[in-house]
C-alpha positions in Angstrom: 0.0 0.0 0.0 1.3 3.4 -1.0 2.2 5.6 2.0 2.1 2.7 4.4 4.3 3.2 7.5 4.6 0.5 10.2 5.2 1.7 13.8 5.1 -0.9 16.5 3.2 -3.2 14.1 0.6 -0.6 13.5 -0.3 0.4 9.9 -0.5 4.1 10.2 -2.3 4.5 6.9 -5.3 2.7 8.4 -5.6 4.5 11.7 -9.1 5.7 12.6 -9.7 9.3 13.3 -12.5 10.1 15.8 -14.8 13.1 15.4 -15.1 15.5 18.3 -18.6 14.3 19.3 -17.5 10.7 19.1 -14.5 11.5 21.4 -16.7 13.2 23.9 -19.2 10.3 24.0 -16.3 7.8 24.6 -14.8 10.0 27.3 -18.1 9.9 29.2 -18.2 6.1 28.9 -14.6 5.9 30.1 -15.5 8.0 33.1 -18.1 5.4 33.9 -15.5 2.6 33.8 -16.2 1.3 30.3 -12.9 -0.5 29.3 -14.0 -1.1 25.7 -14.7 2.6 25.3 -11.2 3.4 26.7 -9.6 1.0 24.1 -11.6 2.5 21.3 -10.5 6.0 22.4 -6.9 5.0 22.5 -7.0 3.5 19.0 -8.9 6.6 17.7 -6.2 9.0 18.9 -3.1 7.2 17.7 -2.8 9.7 14.9 -2.5 12.4 17.6 0.5 10.5 19.1 2.0 10.3 15.6 1.7 14.0 15.0 3.4 14.7 18.4 6.4 12.4 17.9 7.3 14.1 14.6 8.8 16.9 16.7 11.2 14.5 18.5 12.4 12.3 15.6 15.7 14.3 15.2 16.9 13.3 18.7 18.3 10.0 17.5 15.6 7.9 19.1 13.7 5.1 17.3 10.2 6.1 16.1 8.8 2.9 17.6 10.1 3.8 21.1 8.8 7.3 20.9 5.4 6.1 19.7 5.1 3.6 22.7 6.0 6.4 25.1 3.6 8.7 23.5 0.8 6.1 23.8 1.5 6.0 27.6 1.0 9.7 27.7 -2.2 9.3 25.7 -3.5 6.7 28.2 -2.7 9.0 31.1 -4.5 11.8 29.4 -7.6 9.6 28.8 -7.6 8.4 32.5 -7.2 12.0 33.9 -9.3 14.0 31.5 -12.0 16.1 33.2 -15.1 16.1 31.0 -16.7 18.9 33.0 -14.1 21.5 31.9 -15.5 21.7 28.4 -12.1 21.4 26.7 -11.3 19.6 23.5 -9.5 16.4 24.4 -6.5 17.2 22.1 -6.0 20.4 24.1 -5.3 18.3 27.1 -3.9 15.3 25.4 -1.1 16.9 23.4 0.8 18.4 26.4 0.4 15.1 28.3 1.9 13.2 25.4 4.7 15.7 25.0 5.5 15.6 28.8 5.7 11.8 28.7 8.1 11.9 25.8 10.2 14.6 27.4 10.5 12.6 30.6 11.6 9.6 28.6 14.2 11.6 26.7 15.4 13.2 30.0 15.7 9.8 31.8 17.2 8.0 28.8 20.3 10.1 28.2 23.8 8.6 28.0 24.9 10.7 31.1 23.5 9.7 34.5 22.0 12.7 36.3 20.5 12.6 39.8 16.7 12.5 40.1 16.7 15.8 42.0 18.6 17.6 39.3 16.4 16.1 36.6 13.3 17.3 38.5 14.8 20.8 38.7 15.5 20.8 35.0 12.0 19.6 34.2 10.4 22.3 36.4 12.7 24.9 34.8 11.6 23.9 31.3 8.0 24.1 32.3 8.5 27.5 33.9 10.3 28.7 30.8 7.4 27.9 28.7 5.0 29.6 31.1 7.1 32.7 31.3 7.5 32.8 27.6 3.8 33.1 27.3 3.6 35.9 29.9 6.7 37.9 28.8 6.4 37.3 25.1 10.2 36.6 25.1 12.8 34.1 26.3 13.1 34.5 30.1 16.5 35.0 31.7 18.1 32.5 34.1 17.5 35.0 36.9 13.8 35.3 36.1 13.5 31.5 36.0 15.3 31.1 39.3 13.2 33.8 40.9 9.9 32.2 39.6 11.0 28.8 40.9 12.3 30.0 44.2 15.7 28.3 43.8 19.3 29.6 43.5 20.4 30.7 40.0 23.3 28.3 40.1 21.0 25.3 40.6 18.9 26.2 37.6 22.0 26.6 35.4 23.5 23.3 36.6 20.3 21.4 36.1 19.6 22.7 32.6 23.2 22.0 31.5 23.2 18.5 33.1 20.0 17.6 31.4 21.0 18.8 27.9 21.3 15.9 25.5 25.0 15.1 24.6 25.9 15.0 20.9 28.6 13.0 19.2 31.7 14.8 18.0 31.0 13.2 14.7 27.5 14.6 14.4 27.2 16.2 10.9 26.6 20.0 11.2 26.1 20.7 7.5 27.3 19.5 4.1 29.6 21.4 1.8 30.0 20.2 -1.8 28.7 16.8 -0.8 31.1 16.4 2.1 29.7 16.5 5.7 31.3 18.9 8.2 31.1 17.5 11.7 31.2 19.0 15.2 34.8 17.9 15.7 35.8 19.9 12.6 34.4 23.1 14.3 36.3 22.6 17.6 39.6 24.5 17.9 42.4 22.5 19.6 44.6 25.0 21.4 47.1 22.2 22.3 47.7 20.2 19.1 48.4 23.2 16.8 50.9 23.4 14.0 53.0 25.7 16.1 53.0 23.1 18.9 54.2 20.3 16.6 56.9 22.5 15.1 58.2 23.3 18.6 58.2 19.6 19.5 60.2 18.8 16.4 62.7 21.6 17.0 63.0 20.6 20.7 63.7 17.0 19.7 66.4 18.2 17.3 68.0 20.4 20.0 68.0 17.6 22.6 69.5 15.1 20.2 72.5 17.4 20.0 73.3 17.0 23.7 75.6 14.4 25.2 74.1 11.1 26.6 74.9 12.3 30.1 73.2 15.6 29.6 70.1 14.0 28.2 70.0 11.5 31.1 70.3 14.4 33.6 67.4 16.4 32.0 65.2 13.2 31.9 65.8 12.6 35.6 65.2 16.2 36.5 62.2 17.2 34.3 60.5 13.9 33.4 61.0 11.9 36.6 61.0 15.0 38.9 64.2 14.2 40.7 66.1 16.8 42.7 69.7 17.7 41.8 70.9 15.9 44.9 69.0 12.7 43.9 70.4 12.9 40.4 73.9 13.4 41.7 73.6 10.4 43.9 72.2 8.2 41.1 74.9 9.0 38.5 77.8 9.3 40.9 78.8 13.0 40.6 78.5 16.1 42.8 75.4 18.3 43.0 77.4 21.2 41.7 78.4 19.2 38.6 74.7 18.3 38.0 73.7 21.9 38.3 76.4 23.0 35.8 75.6 20.3 33.3 71.9 21.0 33.6 72.4 24.7 33.1 74.7 24.2 30.1 72.3 21.8 28.5 69.3 24.1 28.9 71.4 27.1 27.5 72.3 25.1 24.4 68.7 24.0 23.8 67.5 27.6 24.1 70.2 28.7 21.7 69.2 26.0 19.2 65.5 27.0 19.4 
């Protein structure tokens, strides 16, 4: 069948869509404990779950997993929906499905974060959405912390800890058919061309020293020995070690 997509064994092309009055009638039956009506209501709103998970498919998660989690959110929405409020079911159901998926993504990260910190991050994200509606702009960290009644540092730490890690080899964009990855955009202040040239020049300078001078420098600066310890190990005076060390360093500096 053209357009057929299988998710969790469900043919999405054949999913039933309930009308608003049908949904309301089923919700009333569910409230009276009708299990069959609940099952029919779940099947009639699977397209709602599908529409929600589209927003989360770029997170690297399997569509089947997100669909199952979304269905849990749907069932919670059905069980907790208050028919007396006069709301459309989708108005209540969509945030419930989104919340369930966000909890799943938060708890299913590669990095282990404490439950307390995850809860703080979850509350901060909800408060951010609420403040965005009130302020008509992105709230500052200070505004979030004040609204939540927690220290600013706790909000910053919780949000950073709950951020989803990405691979260094995640493609950023493609240029002439060749993908540019995150690792290509990171500057390495240590392994630079200047660093490697200095290492080569230093190696050449050290190779021009005598074997004794190289041995003294290795003991002093690689193994961290004192001049007295070096003198005792190679059988010369501390003054001789000091003189040989100073002469070797002077020659290396001159060579560089």
